[in-house]
C-alpha positions in Angstrom: 49.0 91.2 98.5 47.5 88.0 100.3 48.6 85.4 97.7 52.4 87.1 97.8 52.2 86.2 101.6 51.1 83.0 101.0 53.2 81.9 98.4 56.0 83.1 100.7 54.6 81.3 103.5 54.5 78.0 101.5 58.1 78.3 100.2 59.2 79.0 103.5 57.6 75.8 105.1 58.7 73.8 102.4 62.5 75.1 102.5 62.4 74.3 106.2 60.8 70.8 105.8 63.6 70.0 103.1 66.0 71.1 105.2 64.9 69.2 108.6 65.2 66.0 106.1 68.5 66.8 105.0 69.6 67.1 108.5 68.3 64.1 109.4 69.6 62.2 106.8 73.2 63.4 107.8 72.3 62.5 111.6 71.3 59.2 110.2 74.7 58.8 107.9 76.7 60.4 111.0 75.7 57.0 113.5 76.1 54.8 110.8 79.5 56.0 110.2 80.1 56.2 113.8 79.1 52.5 114.4 81.1 51.2 111.3 84.5 53.1 112.7 83.9 52.5 116.1 83.6 48.5 115.8 86.4 46.3 116.8 85.7 44.5 113.5 82.6 44.2 111.4 81.8 41.1 109.0 78.9 40.6 106.6 78.4 38.6 103.4 78.0 40.4 100.4 76.1 39.9 97.1 76.9 42.1 94.4 74.9 42.5 91.5 75.5 43.4 87.8 74.7 41.6 84.7 75.9 38.7 86.9 75.8 38.4 91.0 78.8 37.5 93.1 78.9 36.5 96.1 81.2 36.9 99.1 82.3 37.9 102.5 83.8 40.8 103.9 85.7 41.8 107.3 86.6 45.1 108.2 88.4 47.3 111.0 88.8 51.2 110.8 90.2 51.4 107.1 91.6 48.1 107.1 89.4 45.1 104.9 89.4 41.9 103.7 87.0 40.4 101.0 86.6 36.9 99.8 84.8 35.2 96.8 85.1 32.2 94.9 86.5 34.4 91.8 89.0 36.9 94.0 90.4 37.6 97.6 91.4 41.2 98.6 93.2 42.4 101.4 93.9 45.8 102.6 96.1 46.7 105.7 95.6 50.7 105.4 98.3 51.2 103.1 98.9 48.1 100.8 96.6 46.4 98.7 96.6 42.7 97.5 94.3 41.2 95.2 94.4 37.7 94.5 93.0 36.1 91.1 91.6 32.4 91.2 91.8 32.1 87.5 95.3 33.5 87.2 96.5 33.0 90.3 97.9 36.1 90.5 98.4 38.4 93.5 98.7 42.0 92.5 100.3 44.6 95.1 99.5 48.2 95.1 98.9 51.5 97.0 95.4 52.3 95.9 93.8 55.6 96.1 90.7 56.4 98.1 88.1 56.0 95.0 89.7 52.8 94.0 89.1 51.6 97.6 85.3 52.9 97.4 85.1 50.2 94.0 86.1 47.4 96.1 85.1 48.0 99.8 81.3 49.0 99.7 81.8 49.9 103.3 84.3 53.1 102.2 81.2 55.0 100.6 79.6 55.2 104.0 82.7 56.1 105.7 83.1 59.2 103.1 79.9 60.7 103.4 80.5 63.2 105.8 83.1 64.6 103.4 82.4 63.6 100.0 78.6 63.5 99.7 75.3 65.5 100.3 72.7 63.4 102.1 69.1 63.4 101.3 66.5 61.5 103.0 64.3 59.5 100.7 62.2 57.5 102.5 61.8 56.0 106.3 60.0 53.5 108.1 59.5 52.0 111.4 62.4 49.4 110.3 64.8 51.1 108.0 65.9 54.5 106.3 66.7 55.3 102.8 69.3 58.0 102.2 70.5 59.3 98.8 74.3 60.4 98.5 75.1 62.9 95.9 78.8 63.7 95.4 79.7 67.2 96.3 82.6 67.4 93.6 81.0 66.1 90.2 82.4 62.2 89.1 83.1 61.3 85.7 81.2 57.6 86.0 79.5 58.2 89.3 75.9 59.8 89.5 74.7 58.9 92.9 74.6 56.5 95.7 71.2 55.1 97.6 72.0 53.5 101.1 69.2 51.7 102.9 70.0 51.2 106.6 68.8 49.4 109.3 67.3 51.3 112.2 68.2 48.8 115.2 71.9 48.2 113.9 72.3 51.6 112.3 74.4 49.0 109.4 73.7 49.4 106.1 71.5 46.6 104.2 71.6 47.9 100.6 74.0 50.1 98.4 72.8 51.0 95.0 75.5 52.9 92.8 74.0 54.4 89.6 76.8 55.1 87.3 77.0 56.7 83.8 76.1 53.6 82.3 75.1 51.1 84.7 73.6 50.5 88.2 75.3 48.1 91.0 73.4 46.7 93.8 75.3 45.4 96.6 73.0 43.4 99.0 74.6 43.3 102.5 73.4 40.6 105.1 74.1 39.2 108.6 76.4 42.4 109.2 77.7 41.4 112.6 80.3 43.3 115.1 83.2 41.4 116.4 86.3 41.4 118.5 89.3 43.1 117.5 91.5 41.4 115.2 95.1 41.1 114.4 96.7 42.9 111.4 97.9 39.8 110.0 93.7 39.3 109.3 94.2 41.7 106.7 97.4 41.3 105.1 98.3 38.3 101.8 99.3 35.1 103.2 101.6 33.3 100.9 101.3 29.8 102.5 97.7 29.9 102.0 98.2 30.5 98.3 101.9 28.9 97.7 101.6 28.8 94.1 100.4 32.5 93.6 102.9 34.7 91.6 103.4 38.2 93.1 103.3 41.1 90.9 104.4 44.4 92.6 102.7 47.6 91.3 103.7 49.7 93.5 
């Protein structure tokens, strides 16, 4: 009987500890989401690491963002996505889905964390928290996401996507909150790419 009571107590303590950790993870993600959403604008440098490394910069404000790298540039004004390829000098116009936006804008994973993912605290120290995000609805390609968050800035410094057949690491540096930007900052400017051919896929 004593062994049975001890087992129940141990299970209860373990359950409460896990539940507290998950609540803590949810609270950390909530603060990060609020920091990103409330910022007039946010800029950062990115290094996307797969078989090769692609470096670029991103600026976002709310649901809008602009990403630039030597290979490609993208702009999203909340409705329309412009994708410019430096190789082909073509600009594709589209109205992307939320999943498509998450493939382009790494901060989109964070902003949809509350509704689309289950958070779990993996580790925590004086400088950062590491949180695992598991999709609430099973996805074909994405298994889970790990996000490392700076405790001072409340902003992510590393996002790791665990896909079905590969892993993508996104290093985020020099993340800064900036001033409010005009809508034109998140739209394709034909004057900057006068030779670009525009292909409307909407």
